[in-house]
C-alpha positions as CSV (number, residue, x, y, z in Angstrom):
1,X,11.6,72.4,-132.0
2,X,11.5,68.6,-132.0
3,X,12.1,66.7,-128.7
4,X,15.3,65.1,-130.0
5,X,16.9,68.5,-130.8
6,X,16.0,69.8,-127.3
7,X,17.5,66.7,-125.8
8,X,20.8,67.3,-127.7
9,X,20.9,70.9,-126.5
10,X,20.6,69.6,-122.9
11,X,23.4,67.1,-123.5
12,X,25.7,69.8,-124.9
13,X,24.8,72.1,-121.9
14,X,25.6,69.3,-119.5
15,X,28.9,68.5,-121.1
16,X,30.0,72.1,-121.1
17,X,29.1,72.6,-117.4
18,X,30.9,69.4,-116.3
19,X,34.1,70.2,-118.3
20,X,34.0,73.7,-117.1
21,X,33.8,72.7,-113.5
22,X,36.4,70.0,-114.0
23,X,38.8,72.4,-115.7
24,X,38.4,74.8,-112.9
25,X,39.0,72.1,-110.3
26,X,42.1,70.8,-112.1
27,X,43.4,74.4,-112.4
28,X,42.9,74.8,-108.6
29,X,44.8,71.6,-108.0
30,X,47.6,72.8,-110.2
31,X,47.8,76.1,-108.4
32,X,48.0,74.3,-105.1
33,X,51.0,72.3,-106.4
34,X,49.2,68.9,-106.2
35,X,50.7,67.9,-109.6
36,X,54.3,68.7,-108.6
37,X,54.9,65.5,-106.6
38,X,55.3,61.9,-107.4
39,X,51.6,61.3,-106.8
40,X,50.5,63.6,-109.6
41,X,49.2,60.8,-111.8
42,X,47.3,59.3,-108.8
43,X,45.6,62.7,-108.1
44,X,44.6,63.0,-111.8
45,X,43.4,59.4,-112.0
46,X,41.1,59.9,-108.9
47,X,39.9,63.2,-110.4
48,X,39.0,61.6,-113.7
49,X,37.2,58.7,-112.0
50,X,35.2,61.2,-110.0
51,X,34.6,63.2,-113.2
52,X,33.1,60.2,-114.9
53,X,30.6,59.5,-112.2
54,X,29.7,63.2,-111.8
55,X,29.3,63.5,-115.5
56,X,27.0,60.6,-115.7
57,X,25.0,61.8,-112.8
58,X,24.8,65.3,-114.1
59,X,23.6,64.2,-117.5
60,X,21.0,61.9,-116.1
61,X,19.7,64.6,-113.7
62,X,19.6,67.3,-116.4
63,X,17.8,64.9,-118.8
64,X,15.2,64.0,-116.2
65,X,14.7,67.7,-115.3
66,X,14.4,68.5,-119.0
67,X,11.9,65.7,-119.6
68,X,9.7,66.9,-116.6
69,X,9.8,70.6,-117.6
70,X,9.2,69.7,-121.3
71,X,6.2,67.6,-120.4
72,X,4.8,70.3,-118.2
73,X,5.2,73.0,-120.8
74,X,4.3,71.1,-124.0
75,X,1.9,68.5,-122.4
76,X,3.7,65.9,-124.5
77,X,5.1,62.6,-123.2
78,X,8.8,62.0,-123.5
79,X,8.2,58.6,-125.2
80,X,10.2,58.4,-128.4
81,X,10.5,55.6,-130.9
82,X,13.6,55.7,-132.9
83,X,13.1,55.1,-136.6
84,X,15.7,54.3,-139.3
85,X,16.5,58.0,-139.7
86,X,17.2,58.5,-136.0
87,X,19.5,55.5,-136.0
88,X,21.5,56.8,-138.9
89,X,21.7,60.2,-137.3
90,X,22.9,58.5,-134.1
91,X,25.6,56.7,-136.1
92,X,26.8,60.0,-137.7
93,X,27.0,61.5,-134.3
94,X,29.0,58.6,-133.0
95,X,31.4,58.9,-136.0
96,X,31.8,62.6,-135.2
97,X,32.6,61.7,-131.6
98,X,35.1,59.1,-132.5
99,X,36.9,61.3,-135.0
100,X,37.2,64.2,-132.5
101,X,38.2,61.9,-129.7
102,X,40.8,60.2,-131.9
103,X,42.4,63.5,-132.9
104,X,42.5,64.6,-129.3
105,X,44.0,61.2,-128.2
106,X,46.7,61.3,-130.8
107,X,47.5,64.9,-129.9
108,X,47.7,63.9,-126.2
109,X,50.1,61.1,-127.1
110,X,52.2,63.4,-129.2
111,X,52.4,65.8,-126.3
112,X,53.5,62.9,-124.1
113,X,56.2,62.0,-126.7
114,X,57.4,65.6,-126.7
115,X,57.9,65.6,-123.0
116,X,54.6,66.8,-121.5
117,X,53.7,65.9,-118.0
118,X,51.7,62.7,-117.7
119,X,48.9,64.3,-115.7
120,X,48.4,66.8,-118.5
121,X,48.1,64.0,-121.0
122,X,45.4,62.5,-118.8
123,X,43.7,65.9,-118.9
124,X,44.1,66.1,-122.7
125,X,42.5,62.6,-123.2
126,X,39.6,63.5,-120.8
127,X,39.1,66.9,-122.5
128,X,39.1,65.2,-125.9
129,X,36.4,62.8,-124.7
130,X,34.2,65.7,-123.6
131,X,34.8,67.8,-126.7
132,X,34.3,64.7,-128.8
133,X,30.9,64.2,-127.1
134,X,30.0,67.8,-127.9
135,X,31.1,67.4,-131.5
136,X,29.0,64.3,-131.8
137,X,26.0,66.1,-130.5
138,X,26.6,69.0,-132.9
139,X,26.8,66.5,-135.8
140,X,23.5,65.0,-134.7
141,X,21.9,68.4,-134.4
142,X,23.2,69.3,-137.9
143,X,21.6,66.2,-139.4
144,X,18.3,66.7,-137.5
145,X,18.2,70.3,-138.7
146,X,19.2,69.5,-142.2
147,X,16.6,66.8,-142.5
148,X,18.8,63.8,-143.2
């Protein structure tokens, strides 16, 4: 399996772990009644800011661990030069991300217009960002496998 495909799998794994922990954390806050008061949006905002930093750190950490383990097992360096095909595949992945994120964003705004709680809209936008990232990675994986 090519290095780029392995890297995509690590990215998907990282996103799934982070959104899983975040969802569990938000569910716990909801069970504790932290979203019942006037400061519900503040709690969600702080949680999302923390999520962004944790997500970045987790992805970097997992990518570094992957590169080290891959180098030890395969005896190959992690150096990679992107050619025109890789750039096109990256663009297709970005398009997949943007479409998925846009659908989630519009759905979140529709939920807000229908009377949903603002903190749940924040969660919807955040979840659509992560699921969009996963969709983008799946699109890239599809094109790498298909042989663009």
